Kinemage of the C-alpha trace (Angstrom):
@kinemage 1
@onewidth
@group {chain A} dominant
@subgroup {mainchain}
@vectorlist {calphas} color= white
{ca met a 1} P -0.200 4.090 4.248
{ca leu a 2} L -1.638 1.634 6.671
{ca ser a 3} L -4.527 4.006 7.333
{ca trp a 4} L -5.242 4.193 3.605
{ca ile a 5} L -5.376 0.354 3.395
{ca ala a 6} L -7.649 0.158 6.432
{ca ala a 7} L -9.969 2.737 4.913
{ca asn a 8} L -10.195 0.986 1.498
{ca ile a 9} L -9.972 -2.725 2.557
{ca gly a 10} L -13.472 -3.458 1.062
{ca thr a 11} L -12.520 -2.041 -2.255
{ca ile a 12} L -9.225 -3.830 -2.233
{ca ile a 13} L -10.879 -7.208 -1.376
{ca ile a 14} L -13.493 -6.779 -4.206
{ca cys a 15} L -10.710 -5.855 -6.640
{ca val a 16} L -8.651 -8.871 -5.734
{ca ile a 17} L -11.735 -11.233 -6.127
{ca leu a 18} L -12.639 -9.655 -9.450
{ca cys a 19} L -9.072 -10.112 -10.785
{ca gly a 20} L -9.087 -13.697 -9.657
{ca ile a 21} L -12.319 -14.262 -11.571
{ca val a 22} L -11.031 -12.663 -14.697
{ca ala a 23} L -7.752 -14.632 -14.539
{ca gly a 24} L -9.783 -17.889 -14.075
{ca ile a 25} L -11.976 -17.046 -17.162
{ca ile a 26} L -8.847 -16.213 -19.249
{ca ala a 27} L -7.177 -19.527 -18.156
{ca val a 28} L -10.280 -21.526 -19.213
{ca leu a 29} L -10.373 -19.750 -22.571
{ca ile a 30} L -6.727 -20.497 -23.149
{ca thr a 31} L -7.103 -24.191 -22.160
{ca asp a 32} L -10.136 -24.589 -24.399
{ca lys a 33} L -8.231 -22.949 -27.352
{ca lys a 34} L -5.329 -25.297 -26.804
{ca lys a 35} L -7.797 -28.361 -26.848
{ca gly a 36} L -9.317 -27.148 -30.079
{ca lys a 37} L -12.651 -26.156 -28.567
{ca ser a 38} L -14.453 -23.194 -30.021
{ca ser a 39} L -17.357 -20.951 -28.982
{ca cys a 40} L -18.646 -21.168 -32.507
{ca gly a 41} L -22.036 -22.788 -32.790
{ca gly a 42} L -21.508 -23.776 -36.353
{ca asn a 43} L -24.650 -21.953 -37.609
{ca cys a 44} L -23.111 -19.475 -40.065
{ca gly a 45} L -26.422 -18.375 -41.394
{ca his a 46} L -26.997 -16.169 -38.359
{ca cys a 47} L -23.424 -15.032 -37.883
{ca pro a 48} L -22.236 -11.632 -39.279
{ca thr a 49} L -18.724 -13.223 -39.926
{ca gly a 50} L -19.843 -16.535 -41.119
{ca gly a 51} L -18.222 -16.132 -44.544
{ca ile a 52} L -14.821 -15.310 -43.021
{ca cys a 53} L -14.271 -17.977 -40.346
{ca his a 54} L -15.433 -21.034 -42.216
{ca lys a 55} L -14.174 -21.151 -45.782
{ca gln a 56} L -16.425 -23.229 -47.942
């Protein structure tokens, strides 16, 4: 088992870093959603779902 870890240490480190980045992004998205922030630019004329998200 130890030899497998030693042979793949680079892959393991990269995977841990990427998982940390993804977890950070998800945490920011959840925090922004709780604060009421949105990624919507408000320009529904150019959005394919403009008629769905903002009822007029």
